[in-house]
DOLUMVO-228555 format. One record per residue (C-alpha): residue in three letters; x, y, z. Coordinates in steps of 0.02 Angstrom, whole numbers, padded with zeros to 5 digits, always signed. Layout:
# residues N
ALAXYZ
...
END
This chain:
# residues 86
UNK-01371-05226+00219
UNK-01542-05300+00255
UNK-01603-05198+00403
UNK-01776-05162+00329
UNK-01750-04976+00295
UNK-01637-04869+00192
UNK-01546-04707+00238
UNK-01477-04585+00113
UNK-01380-04425+00137
UNK-01414-04273+00028
UNK-01313-04122+00082
UNK-01331-04115+00271
UNK-01504-04193+00269
UNK-01538-04373+00317
UNK-01684-04463+00236
UNK-01760-04627+00295
UNK-01885-04715+00184
UNK-01924-04549+00095
UNK-01951-04462+00264
UNK-01843-04310+00301
UNK-01747-04327+00464
UNK-01656-04173+00525
UNK-01689-04176+00712
UNK-01552-04197+00839
UNK-01587-04274+01008
UNK-01518-04239+01181
UNK-01539-04327+01346
UNK-01599-04231+01500
UNK-01671-04284+01666
UNK-01859-04299+01687
UNK-01850-04161+01816
UNK-01770-04042+01689
UNK-01896-04097+01555
UNK-02042-04062+01672
UNK-01968-03893+01716
UNK-01950-03846+01533
UNK-02130-03899+01498
UNK-02193-03792+01643
UNK-02088-03644+01585
UNK-02161-03661+01409
UNK-02339-03665+01479
UNK-02304-03511+01584
UNK-02229-03419+01435
UNK-02383-03458+01329
UNK-02494-03393+01471
UNK-02391-03233+01482
UNK-02401-03206+01295
UNK-02589-03237+01297
UNK-02604-03107+01435
UNK-02512-02979+01329
UNK-02338-02979+01404
UNK-02271-02943+01229
UNK-02347-02770+01248
UNK-02249-02738+01409
UNK-02115-02603+01386
UNK-01977-02716+01452
UNK-02019-02860+01334
UNK-01912-02795+01191
UNK-01769-02762+01311
UNK-01777-02942+01371
UNK-01778-03009+01192
UNK-01629-02899+01147
UNK-01534-02958+01301
UNK-01564-03141+01253
UNK-01508-03107+01074
UNK-01348-03024+01136
UNK-01308-03173+01247
UNK-01340-03292+01102
UNK-01229-03187+00986
UNK-01090-03184+01117
UNK-01100-03373+01138
UNK-01095-03399+00949
UNK-00945-03282+00933
UNK-00853-03372+01074
UNK-00889-03543+00995
UNK-00829-03479+00826
UNK-00668-03412+00903
UNK-00636-03579+00988
UNK-00666-03673+00825
UNK-00557-03556+00723
UNK-00421-03563+00854
UNK-00425-03753+00848
UNK-00419-03755+00658
UNK-00272-03634+00653
UNK-00164-03746+00763
UNK-00050-03857+00663
END
């Protein structure tokens, strides 16, 4: 149809006028956006100050990874449970 641009799908990747588009969007409040921006600035400042050399840094990273793995496992179980229902 004549909308002035063309989309094509190759695998799971969407292309628009030869430009790769693989970003998803979400909607959050401006307050949450501002908070995330401030947190990112603070994290960059901590990293610049050497927090990655702090003895608890690796522990914190491991704890975050464990939480992410648990969430992924729970989501997989929910999906598999849903697919197994007939």
